[in-house]
MARBA-3410 file (N, C-alpha, C, O; in Angstrom, 1 decimal):
117
0.8,-1.2,0.0,0.0,0.0,0.0,0.9,1.3,0.0,1.9,1.3,0.6 ~ 0.4,2.2,-0.6,1.1,3.5,-0.6,0.8,4.3,0.7,-0.2,4.0,1.3 ~ 1.6,5.2,1.0,1.4,6.1,2.1,0.1,6.8,2.0,-0.6,7.0,3.0 ~ -0.3,7.3,0.8,-1.5,8.0,0.6,-2.7,7.1,0.9,-3.7,7.6,1.5 ~ -2.7,5.8,0.5,-3.8,4.9,0.7,-4.0,4.7,2.2,-5.1,4.7,2.7
-2.9,4.5,3.0,-2.9,4.3,4.4,-3.5,5.6,5.1,-4.4,5.4,6.0 ~ -3.1,6.7,4.7,-3.6,7.9,5.3,-5.1,8.1,5.0,-5.9,8.5,5.9 ~ -5.5,7.8,3.8,-7.0,7.9,3.4,-7.8,6.9,4.3,-8.9,7.3,4.8 ~ -7.3,5.7,4.5,-8.0,4.7,5.3,-8.1,5.2,6.7,-9.1,5.0,7.4 ~ -7.0,5.7,7.3,-7.0,6.3,8.6,-8.0,7.3,8.8,-8.7,7.4,9.8
-8.0,8.3,7.9,-9.0,9.4,8.0,-10.4,8.9,7.9,-11.3,9.3,8.6 ~ -10.6,7.9,7.1,-12.0,7.3,7.0,-12.4,6.6,8.3,-13.6,6.7,8.8 ~ -11.4,5.9,8.9,-11.7,5.3,10.3,-12.0,6.3,11.3,-12.9,6.1,12.1 ~ -11.3,7.4,11.3,-11.5,8.4,12.3,-12.9,9.1,12.1,-13.6,9.3,13.1 ~ -13.2,9.3,10.9,-14.5,10.0,10.6,-15.7,9.0,10.8,-16.7,9.5,11.3
-15.6,7.8,10.4,-16.8,6.9,10.5,-16.7,5.9,11.6,-17.7,5.3,12.0 ~ -15.5,5.7,12.2,-15.4,4.6,13.2,-14.7,3.4,12.4,-14.9,3.3,11.2 ~ -14.0,2.6,13.2,-13.2,1.5,12.6,-14.1,0.5,11.8,-13.9,0.2,10.7 ~ -15.2,0.0,12.5,-16.0,-1.0,11.9,-16.8,-0.5,10.6,-16.9,-1.1,9.6 ~ -17.3,0.8,10.7,-18.0,1.4,9.7,-17.1,1.7,8.4,-17.5,1.6,7.3
-15.9,2.0,8.7,-14.9,2.3,7.7,-14.6,1.0,6.8,-14.2,1.1,5.7 ~ -14.8,-0.2,7.4,-14.5,-1.4,6.6,-15.6,-1.7,5.6,-15.3,-2.4,4.7 ~ -16.8,-1.2,5.8,-17.9,-1.4,4.8,-17.7,-0.5,3.6,-17.0,0.5,3.6 ~ -18.3,-1.0,2.5,-18.3,-0.2,1.3,-19.2,1.0,1.4,-20.3,1.0,2.0 ~ -18.8,2.1,0.8,-19.6,3.3,0.8,-20.7,3.1,-0.2,-20.5,2.5,-1.2
-21.9,3.8,0.0,-22.9,3.7,-1.0,-22.4,4.3,-2.3,-21.7,5.3,-2.3 ~ -22.8,3.8,-3.5,-22.4,4.3,-4.7,-23.6,4.9,-5.4,-24.7,4.4,-5.3 ~ -23.3,5.9,-6.3,-24.5,6.5,-7.1,-24.9,5.5,-8.2,-24.2,4.6,-8.5 ~ -26.1,5.7,-8.6,-26.6,4.9,-9.7,-27.8,4.1,-9.4,-28.3,4.2,-8.3 ~ -28.2,3.3,-10.3,-29.4,2.5,-10.2,-29.2,1.4,-9.1,-28.2,0.9,-8.9
-30.2,1.2,-8.3,-30.2,0.2,-7.3,-30.0,-1.2,-7.9,-30.5,-1.5,-9.0 ~ -29.2,-2.1,-7.3,-29.0,-3.4,-7.9,-30.3,-4.2,-8.0,-31.1,-4.1,-7.1 ~ -30.5,-4.9,-9.1,-31.7,-5.7,-9.3,-31.6,-7.1,-8.6,-32.5,-7.7,-8.2 ~ -30.3,-7.5,-8.5,-30.1,-8.9,-7.9,-29.6,-8.6,-6.5,-28.7,-7.8,-6.2 ~ -30.3,-9.2,-5.5,-30.0,-9.0,-4.1,-28.7,-9.6,-3.7,-28.3,-10.5,-4.4
-28.2,-9.2,-2.6,-27.0,-9.8,-2.1,-27.2,-11.3,-1.7,-26.3,-12.2,-1.9 ~ -28.4,-11.6,-1.2,-28.7,-13.0,-0.8,-28.8,-13.9,-2.1,-28.4,-15.0,-2.0 ~ -29.3,-13.3,-3.2,-29.4,-14.0,-4.5,-28.1,-14.3,-5.0,-27.8,-15.3,-5.5 ~ -27.2,-13.3,-4.9,-25.8,-13.5,-5.4,-25.1,-14.6,-4.6,-24.4,-15.4,-5.1 ~ -25.3,-14.6,-3.3,-24.7,-15.6,-2.4,-25.2,-17.0,-2.8,-24.5,-18.0,-2.7
-26.5,-17.1,-3.0,-27.2,-18.4,-3.4,-26.5,-18.9,-4.7,-26.2,-20.0,-4.9 ~ -26.4,-17.9,-5.7,-25.8,-18.3,-7.0,-24.3,-18.7,-6.9,-23.9,-19.7,-7.5 ~ -23.6,-18.0,-6.1,-22.2,-18.3,-5.9,-22.1,-19.7,-5.2,-21.2,-20.5,-5.6 ~ -22.9,-20.0,-4.2,-22.8,-21.3,-3.5,-23.2,-22.4,-4.5,-22.7,-23.5,-4.4 ~ -24.2,-22.1,-5.3,-24.6,-23.1,-6.3,-23.5,-23.3,-7.3,-23.2,-24.5,-7.6
-22.8,-22.3,-7.7,-21.7,-22.5,-8.7,-20.5,-23.2,-8.1,-19.7,-23.8,-8.8 ~ -20.4,-23.2,-6.8,-19.3,-23.9,-6.1,-19.5,-25.4,-5.9,-18.6,-26.1,-5.5 ~ -20.8,-25.8,-6.2,-21.1,-27.2,-6.0,-21.0,-27.8,-7.5,-20.7,-27.1,-8.4 ~ -21.2,-29.1,-7.5,-21.0,-29.8,-8.8,-22.3,-30.0,-9.5,-23.3,-30.3,-8.8 ~ -22.4,-29.7,-10.8,-23.6,-29.9,-11.6,-24.2,-31.2,-11.5,-25.4,-31.4,-11.5
-23.3,-32.3,-11.4,-23.8,-33.7,-11.3,-24.5,-34.0,-10.0,-25.4,-34.9,-10.0 ~ -24.3,-33.1,-9.0,-25.0,-33.3,-7.7,-26.5,-32.9,-7.9,-27.3,-33.2,-7.0 ~ -26.8,-32.2,-8.9,-28.1,-31.7,-9.2,-28.8,-32.5,-10.3,-29.8,-32.1,-10.9 ~ -28.2,-33.6,-10.7,-28.8,-34.5,-11.7,-28.3,-34.2,-13.1,-28.8,-34.9,-14.0 ~ -27.4,-33.3,-13.3,-26.9,-33.0,-14.6,-25.7,-33.9,-15.0,-25.0,-34.4,-14.0
-25.4,-34.2,-16.3,-24.4,-35.1,-16.6,-23.0,-34.5,-16.5,-22.0,-35.1,-16.7 ~ -22.9,-33.1,-16.3,-21.7,-32.4,-16.2,-21.1,-32.5,-14.8,-21.7,-32.3,-13.8 ~ -19.8,-32.7,-14.8,-19.1,-32.6,-13.5,-19.0,-31.1,-13.0,-19.3,-30.8,-11.9 ~ -18.7,-30.2,-13.9,-18.6,-28.8,-13.6,-19.7,-28.0,-14.4,-20.2,-28.5,-15.4 ~ -20.1,-26.9,-13.8,-21.2,-26.1,-14.4,-20.6,-25.4,-15.7,-19.5,-24.9,-15.7
-21.4,-25.3,-16.7,-21.1,-24.4,-17.8,-22.0,-23.1,-17.5,-22.9,-23.2,-16.7 ~ -21.6,-22.0,-18.1,-22.4,-20.8,-17.9,-23.8,-21.0,-18.3,-24.7,-20.5,-17.6 ~ -24.0,-21.6,-19.4,-25.4,-21.8,-19.9,-26.2,-22.7,-18.9,-27.4,-22.5,-18.7 ~ -25.6,-23.8,-18.5,-26.3,-24.7,-17.5,-26.5,-24.0,-16.2,-27.6,-24.2,-15.6 ~ -25.6,-23.3,-15.7,-25.8,-22.5,-14.5,-27.0,-21.5,-14.6,-27.8,-21.4,-13.7
-27.0,-20.8,-15.7,-28.0,-19.8,-15.9,-29.4,-20.5,-16.0,-30.4,-20.0,-15.5 ~ -29.5,-21.6,-16.7,-30.7,-22.3,-16.9,-31.2,-22.9,-15.5,-32.4,-22.8,-15.2 ~ -30.3,-23.4,-14.7,-30.6,-23.9,-13.4,-31.1,-22.8,-12.5,-32.1,-23.0,-11.7 ~ -30.4,-21.7,-12.6,-30.8,-20.6,-11.7,-32.2,-20.0,-12.1,-33.0,-19.7,-11.2 ~ -32.5,-19.9,-13.4,-33.8,-19.5,-13.8,-34.9,-20.4,-13.4,-36.0,-20.0,-12.9
-34.6,-21.8,-13.5,-35.6,-22.8,-13.2,-35.9,-22.9,-11.7,-37.0,-23.0,-11.3 ~ -34.8,-22.8,-10.8,-35.0,-23.0,-9.4,-34.9,-21.8,-8.5,-35.1,-22.0,-7.3 ~ -34.7,-20.7,-9.0,-34.6,-19.5,-8.2,-35.9,-19.1,-7.5,-35.8,-18.7,-6.3 ~ -37.0,-19.2,-8.2,-38.3,-18.8,-7.6,-38.6,-19.7,-6.4,-39.0,-19.2,-5.3 ~ -38.3,-21.0,-6.5,-38.6,-21.9,-5.3,-37.6,-21.7,-4.2,-38.0,-21.9,-3.0
-36.4,-21.2,-4.5,-35.4,-20.9,-3.5,-35.7,-19.5,-2.9,-35.0,-19.1,-1.9 ~ -36.6,-18.7,-3.4,-36.9,-17.4,-2.9,-36.2,-16.3,-3.5,-36.1,-15.2,-2.9 ~ -35.6,-16.4,-4.7,-34.8,-15.5,-5.4,-35.4,-15.1,-6.8,-34.9,-15.4,-7.8 ~ -36.6,-14.5,-6.7,-37.3,-14.2,-8.0,-36.5,-13.3,-8.9,-36.7,-13.4,-10.1 ~ -35.6,-12.5,-8.3,-34.8,-11.6,-9.2,-33.9,-12.4,-10.1,-33.3,-11.7,-11.0
-33.7,-13.7,-9.9,-32.8,-14.5,-10.8,-33.6,-15.3,-11.8,-33.0,-15.9,-12.7 ~ -34.9,-15.2,-11.8,-35.7,-16.0,-12.8,-35.6,-15.5,-14.2,-35.8,-16.3,-15.2 ~ -35.2,-14.3,-14.5,-35.1,-13.8,-15.8,-33.7,-13.7,-16.3,-33.5,-13.1,-17.3 ~ -32.7,-14.2,-15.5,-31.3,-14.0,-15.9,-30.9,-14.9,-17.1,-31.2,-16.1,-17.1 ~ -30.4,-14.3,-18.1,-30.0,-15.0,-19.3,-28.5,-15.2,-19.3,-27.7,-14.6,-18.5
-28.0,-16.1,-20.1,-26.6,-16.5,-20.1,-25.7,-15.2,-20.4,-24.8,-14.9,-19.7 ~ -26.1,-14.4,-21.3,-25.4,-13.2,-21.6,-25.4,-12.2,-20.5,-24.4,-11.6,-20.2 ~ -26.5,-12.1,-19.8,-26.7,-11.3,-18.6,-25.8,-11.8,-17.5,-25.2,-11.0,-16.8 ~ -25.8,-13.1,-17.3,-25.0,-13.7,-16.2,-23.5,-13.4,-16.5,-22.8,-13.1,-15.6 ~ -23.1,-13.6,-17.8,-21.8,-13.4,-18.1,-21.4,-12.0,-18.0,-20.3,-11.7,-17.5
-22.3,-11.0,-18.4,-22.0,-9.6,-18.2,-21.8,-9.2,-16.7,-20.9,-8.4,-16.4 ~ -22.7,-9.7,-15.9,-22.7,-9.4,-14.5,-21.4,-10.0,-13.8,-20.8,-9.4,-12.9 ~ -21.0,-11.2,-14.2,-19.8,-11.8,-13.6,-18.6,-11.0,-14.0,-17.7,-10.7,-13.2 ~ -18.5,-10.6,-15.3,-17.4,-9.8,-15.8,-17.4,-8.4,-15.1,-16.3,-7.9,-14.7 ~ -18.6,-7.8,-15.0,-18.6,-6.5,-14.3,-18.2,-6.6,-12.9,-17.5,-5.7,-12.4
-18.5,-7.7,-12.2,-18.0,-7.9,-10.8,-16.5,-8.1,-10.8,-15.9,-7.5,-9.9 ~ -16.0,-8.8,-11.7,-14.5,-9.0,-11.8,-13.8,-7.6,-12.1,-12.8,-7.3,-11.5 ~ -14.4,-6.9,-13.0,-13.8,-5.5,-13.3,-13.8,-4.6,-12.1,-12.9,-3.9,-11.8 ~ -15.0,-4.7,-11.3,-15.1,-3.9,-10.1,-14.1,-4.3,-9.1,-13.5,-3.5,-8.3 ~ -13.9,-5.6,-9.0,-12.9,-6.2,-8.0,-11.5,-5.8,-8.4,-10.7,-5.5,-7.5
-11.2,-5.7,-9.6,-9.9,-5.4,-10.1,-9.7,-3.9,-10.3,-8.5,-3.5,-10.6 ~ -10.7,-3.1,-10.1,-10.6,-1.6,-10.3,-9.5,-1.0,-9.4,-8.7,-0.2,-9.9 ~ -9.4,-1.5,-8.2,-8.5,-0.9,-7.2,-7.7,-2.1,-6.6,-7.9,-2.4,-5.4 ~ -6.9,-2.7,-7.4,-6.2,-4.0,-6.9,-5.2,-3.6,-5.8,-4.7,-2.5,-5.7 ~ -5.0,-4.6,-4.9,-4.0,-4.5,-3.8,-2.7,-5.1,-4.4,-2.6,-6.2,-4.7
-1.7,-4.2,-4.4,-0.4,-4.6,-4.9,0.5,-4.9,-3.7,0.6,-4.0,-2.8 ~ 1.0,-6.0,-3.5,1.9,-6.4,-2.4,3.3,-6.1,-2.8,3.8,-6.6,-3.8 ~ 4.0,-5.3,-1.9,5.4,-5.1,-2.1,6.1,-5.7,-0.9,6.0,-5.2,0.2 ~ 6.9,-6.6,-1.2,7.7,-7.3,-0.1,8.9,-6.4,0.3,9.6,-5.8,-0.5 ~ 9.0,-6.2,1.6,10.0,-5.3,2.1,11.2,-6.0,2.7,12.1,-5.4,3.2
11.3,-7.4,2.7,12.3,-8.1,3.2,13.0,-9.0,2.1,12.3,-9.2,1.1 ~ 14.2,-9.4,2.4,14.9,-10.3,1.5,14.6,-11.7,1.9,14.3,-11.9,3.1 ~ 14.8,-12.6,1.0,14.5,-14.0,1.2,15.4,-14.5,2.3,15.0,-15.4,3.1 ~ 16.6,-14.1,2.4,17.5,-14.5,3.4,17.1,-14.1,4.8,17.4,-14.8,5.8 ~ 16.4,-13.0,4.9,15.8,-12.5,6.2,14.7,-13.4,6.7,14.4,-13.5,7.9
14.0,-14.0,5.7,12.7,-14.7,6.1,13.1,-16.1,6.6,12.3,-16.7,7.4 ~ 14.3,-16.6,6.3,14.6,-18.0,6.7,15.1,-18.0,8.2,15.5,-19.1,8.7
END
C-alpha cells in the first residue's frame, strides 16, 4: 500500500469509526436488481458440482448454471434471478471482476528471502 492509501484509510476510520470504515460506501446509480442474498445463493450453487443436481456435467457451464438458476430461483426465494440469461449472467460476472480489479491491492515485499529464513 502506498502512504497516501494508508492515510486515506485512517482518515475514514476516524471519521466513520473503525468497523463502519470497513464497509463499502454507497455508490451512485441504479439500485441493484439482484439482491446480495441471491448473489450468495448463485455463488454457493456455482461452487457445487452440476452432477449433484442431476446434470451429466461434472462442472457447471455458464449456460447450464443460468438455466438452473432461472428454473430453481423462484422456489429458493430469489425471484430476481428468474429472468437472468446467459449473456446477462456473463456480463454481471465480468462486471463484478472488473469492479474487483478496479482498485487492486499490490503487495510489495520489504524483506529479502535471506531474512525470512
